[in-house]
N, C-alpha and C positions, 0 to 999 in steps of 0.2 A: 425362661425361654432361651433356646440355643440360638446363637447368632447366625443369620443367613450367610451363605458363602459370599454373596456379592458385597455385603457390608463388611465382612471380615477382610476382604481384599482391599477395601479402603484403608483399613488400619495397617495392613502389610505394606501399602504403598507409601506410608509416611505422610507428614504434614505437607500441605501444598496450598495453592490459591483457593482450593475448595474443601480442604480437610484441616481441622484443628483439634489438637489434643489438650485436655485439661485434667489435672490430677484430681481435684475436688473429691478427695477421699472421704471426708466426713461432712462436707457442706459445699454449697455452690459458691464459687468465687466471683467477684465483681466483673472480672474481665471476660467472663462467659457472655455477658450481655453486650460487651463491645464486639465480640465475634459475631453474635447474632445480627447486630446492626450492620457490620461490614459485609457479611454474606448477603444480607437483604439488599444492600446497595449495589453489590457487584453482580455475581452470577449465581447466587445461592451457594449452599455448602453443607458440610456434615461436621457436627461437633460431637466428640466422644469424651465423656466424663469418666474418670478412673483410668486414664491412660497417660503415661508420661510423654514428654516431648520426643523422646527417642523411640516411641512406639511400644515400650514395654507395658504390660498390663499390671496395674497395681490394684484395680478394682475400687468400687465404692462400698463403704461400710454398709452392710445389708440393712441394719436397723435405721439407716438415714435415707434410704432410697425414696420411699414414698414422701417423706418430708421435703426432699430436694425437688421432686417432681412438682409437688403442690406449690412450693415457693417459686419455682421457675414460671409456671403457668400464670400465677397471680401477678408476678412482676411484669411479664411481657404484655399483659392485658391492662397494665396501669399506664394511662396516658402521660402521667407526669414523669415516668421512667422511660418508656419506649413510645415514641410518637412517629407515625400513627401506631396504635396498639396492634400487636401481632397475635395470631392464633396458631400456636405450634403445640405438638404433642410429644413429649419425651417418652422413650421406650427403653425398658431395661432388658439386657441380654446377658447370658452366661458365656464367658470366654475363659477357657483354661481354668475352669473351676471357680472363677471370680465373676462378680456382677459389675457390669458397666452400664452407663446410661447413654443412649444415642439420640441425638436431636437433628432432624432433617430441617434445614432452613431454605425455603424456596426464595427465589429472587422476588423482590417487591416491585410493584408498579410505581410506587412513590419513593421519594427520598426519605429514609428513616433516620431519626435522631435518637440517641441514647443519652439520657440526662442532659439534653440540650446540645450534645455534640454529634457531629457527623463523622462516621467512621467508614473507611473504604478498605478494600483488601488489596495487598500488594505482595505477591509471592506467598510466603507462609506467615505474613504479619498483618496485624490490624493497625491501620494508620489513621490518626486523628487529622482530618483535613478541614476542620471547621473554619480555621482562619487562613486557609489557602484558597483565595478567591478563584483562581484558574481551575483548580481541581474541583471545587464545588460547582463551578459553571459547567464543566464537562460532565459531571455526574447528573446534574439537572437536564442537560442536553440528551444524555443517554436515556433518561427516564421519559422525557417528553417525545422522544423519537424525532426531535427537530434537528435541523442541520445548521451548523454555525455559518456555513457559506451562504445561507439564505438571508443573513442579516442585511438590512437595508442601510445604505450609506446616504449621505447628502450630496454625493458627487453626481454630476450630470454626464451626458454623453461626451461633452468636450474634454473630459478627463481620460477618455479612452483613445486608442490609436485606430483611426479610420483605416489606415493601410493594413493593419492586422485583421480587422473585420473583413476587409475586401479579400485578403488572402484566405481567410476561413471560408468565404463564399466560393472561391475558386477550388479549394480543397474538397468541397462536397462532391465534386465531379467524380472523385474516386469511387463513391458509392452510387451516386445517382446523377446522371448527366443533366437531368431536368429538376434538380433539387429546388424546392420552393424558396430557399434562402437566396438563391442566385438573383431573384427579381425583387427582393425585399430591400427596403432602406435599412440603414444601420439600426434605427430604433425598432423597426418591425422585427428584424432578426433577433435583437436582444430580447424583445417581448416573447417571441416564439420559443426562445431557448430558456425562458424563465429567469432571465438575468436582470429584469426590471420588475420589482415587486412593490407592494404597499406595506409599510410597517404596521403591524396589527395594533400597536399602541398609539403612535402619533398620527397614523393615517397619512403619513407623508410618503410619496412615491420616490423611488430612487434606484440607482444601480446597486446590485447586491455585491457582497464580498466576492462571490464567484465571478461576476462580471469584471471586477477589478483585477482579479488574479489571472483571468484569461486574456483580457484585452487592454488592461490599464497601462498607462505610461509608467516607466520605471519610477519616476518621482512620486506618482500617485500610489503605486504599490508599496513603496518604502514608507510613505506617510501612514498607511493603514496597517501594514505588516512589517514593522522594522526588523522582525526576526526572520523574515522570509529568506530562505537560502537553501541551496542544494550543493553539497560538496561532491565533486567527482575526483576520485583518487586512483592512481595507478601505482601499485606497490609490488613490484616483482623482484627488482635487483636491490634497491635501497629499502630493505624491509623495516628499518628503524623509523624512517620517515615516509618518503614517497619518491617516485621517479617522475611523476607528472601530476598536476592538480589543476582543476578548474572550479572556481567558486561561482556558482550560477545564481544570480539574484534578479532575474528578469521575469517576464510573464511566462505562463505555463507552456504556451505553444512554442516560443523560442527557447525555453528551457529544454523542452523535448528535443529540439534540433541540436542544441549544444551537447546534451548528454549522449544523444545517438552518435554524433560525430566523435565524441571522446571515446565511446565504446568501440566504434569502427576503427579508430586510430590504433587502439591497443590490443585488439583481438583479431586473429587471423580468420579469414572467411573461407573455411575449408569446404570442399566440394561434397554436395549431398544430393540425392535424388528422392523425391516423393512420388513414387510410382515411376513415370517416365519424365517427370518435370524436375528440372534443376531448381533447387531452393536454397536460400541463404538461411541456414539454421541459426547462425549468429545474429543476423538482423531480426529474425522473428523472435528470438529470445529477448534481445534488447527492447524490441517494441513492447512486448508484454510486461516486462519488469519495470520499464520506464513509465509506461502509462499508469501502472499501478502505483508507482512511487509518487507520481505527480497528482493523479486524480483522486486517490483514496486516502491521502494523509489527513491528519487532524491539524488544521491550520490555526487552531486556537492555542496550540502547544508550541513552545519555543525550541523544542528539540530539533537539531539540525538534521535534515534528511541527507542520506548518503548513497552514493553509488561507488563501490570499491571493487577494483579488479586486482586480484592477487594471483600468484602463480598457479594455484590449484582450485581457485573458486572466484566467482563473482558474488557479491552480496549487496543487498539494499536494506536500508533501515529507514523507517519513518514513524513519526508519532501517530497514534491510532486510538480511536474510540472503540475499544475491543468489545466483542460479543462472545467471548470465550477465551480460553488460554491453552497454549500448547500447540504441538505440531498438528497441521491440518491433514486430513486423509482425503485423497482425491475421490474415493468411492463414496464417502459419506458427507463431503463438504457441501454446505448450503450457503451460497453467497448472500451477503447482506449489504445493501447500498450504503455507501459512506458519504459521498458528495454527489448526489444525482444530477444537479445541473452541470457540474464540470464533466462528469462522465458522459452526459448526453452530448455535449459539444465535441468531446473526444471521439465519440462514436460517429457523429455526423460528418466529421472531417477526416475520418479514416485512421485515426491514431489509436483506436481501441475497438473491440467488438462487444458483443452483448455480455451482460454481467455473468460472471462465472466461467466464461470461455477462456479467459487469460490463464487460469491455472491449468486447464486441460492442454492449451497450446504450449505452455512452458514445459510441461511434462513431455509432450511429443517432441519438441525440437531439442530439448536437453538430451533426450535419449539419442537423437541423431548426432548431436554435437560432441557429447562426451561419453555416451554409453551408460550414463547413470541417471538417477532421478533427482530433481530439485527438492528443496525443502521449504515449506511455508509454515511460519510459526506466528500464531496469533497472540497478541498481548498488548499492553499499553504501548510497546514498541513493536511494530510489525516488521518481520524479517523474511526475506527471500534469499535462499542460498542456491546458487547454480554451480555444481562441480565442474572443473575444467580438466582436460587432458593437457599434456605437456605441449602439444602442437598449437594449442589455442593462443598461448602467449609467447611462443617462440618468435624470435626476431627474424623477419624476412629480409634477406639481404638484397643488394642491387640486382637488377635485371631478373628478378624472380627467383634467385637462388635461395636455397634453404640451408640453414646451419647443419653441421654434421650430426647433431644430436636430435634432429627431427626425424620421426619415422619415415622410412623410404616409400611407404605406400601413399604418402600425401602428395598430390599433384604439385610439381614444382613451378608450374606456370600460372598459378592462381591469380596473381596480380594482373597479368595480361588478359587472361580469359574472362576475368570477372569485371574488368574496368567498365565495359559498356553497361553491364547490369547495374553497377554501382551508380553510374551517371544517370541511368534511367530511374533508379529508386530515389536519388536526390531530387530530380526534377519532379517526380510524382509527389514527393513529400513537400516540396516548396517550389511552386511554379514561378516564383519571382527570383529564384537563385540565378546568379550570373555565371558566365563561363569562367571568369576569373576566380570566383569563390569555389567552383567545382575543381578547378585546377589546383588551387591551394590545398584543398582537402586531399586530393589524390596524388599530389606531387608531380603534376604534368603541366605543360604549357597550355595557354589559352587556345592556341592554334590546334594542338592535339585534341583538346576537348571538343572543339568545333568539328573536327574531322570525324571523331567517334560518334558525335550526335548525328552527323550526316549519315554515317553508316547504319545507325539504328533505323532511321527512316520514318518512324512513326511519330516523331517529335517535331513540332514547328514553333517558331517564335513569332508571337503576335505583337505588333507594335514596333517601337524603335527605342534604342537607348535603354536606359535603366527604368523607363516607365512601362515597358512591355512585359509580357509574361509568356511562359511556355504552355503549349497545349499538346496533349497526347491523343492521337487519333485512335479511338476505340481501345481495344485490348489486344491489337494485332502486334505480335512481336516479330517483326519482319526479319530479323537476323537469325532467329532460331536460337540465340544465345541468352535471351532474357528470361527471367524467372516467370 
């Protein structure tokens, strides 16, 4: 039988996370079954017998083909060799005048073992993970469709920060002025968000890992997740190391604040219009990639999450329970929930939108900001890369001046014109932020901050001292300068 064109293209593409070549010229080799096991445990795959590692066709000796097929089927149906037994059908094809054997391996709903070992696929290699407990845990989690962050702890509500939960209630006004969380107690809000659950084995009720990550005290987070950390790195001038760095090890909500501030500090906020409305492409890009970095990572993995700003790109990296490999295509991308309870809270407090919208928004605002498209790469490490133009990381000098190497069509008064909008966004994102904190971030005096807030007009401070909070009246941008 002549090989179909689509299967021939798999050979031409070379070995990968879903394609494996085996010579097996006169007989089936043992490692074929390791590959069957790893493909079953990962995303499925294609095995070709009679093909060298470099893709050259050597063929399977014709008088051994039927024997090899029979041996293969018998072995994978033998529970002592492959458990649970698999039901696969090898097919022989003619390629360049030679016979090869093709085996399509679908992904299994169960964790598969080969001779008592658990194999997983990494790039173009089969990896024995039997004695790597973390990897085995993640594999079982993928198969069960369960979520690590739903694991129940023995911590109570007193291990969480009540001020942070109060802030979350205030932030729900961004989406819904009458959000039900605003009238709930801390416990009721946590239950509504699915952050208090009952362990299915012990039947003990407690705060979940997600609850600890979102609202936990730093000491509590470190006791549960000693590896929890996000590195923010600015590397434009000192490319061997870095020019600035922030190691973030706090809860996810304040992690978002610090990473957003870091990005705003090192990226220029160039002027853009969405229709007739002025928008901050920079802030919208940061919002999408940071919410993804924090909400969708695999928290069972010790890999350090990163936000890196370089001269020509921003990129993020985080551990990931992958459901595929390679670059994602916007037109065919199908979102898969990673940590639903964390994502739910992010949506309710306005730090993220519906599942799948982040990728579309990142494409939209990257096109505005740099004229190019971002790249999303799925794998055990999830990566987002946003290309930058020179103006994005150019140093803005005193009084709004721009260095000589910045394009002349960039407005030179961006810092002055955008300051009110930046203050507005900071208060919208954190109603408890102080004038002093705003001033420190923007490099202006507390008095100047107060004057600009007064100019905005739609912002009022409720309460007194550090115990009060800001309220934004409706969505009326009275100055005409706010986004």
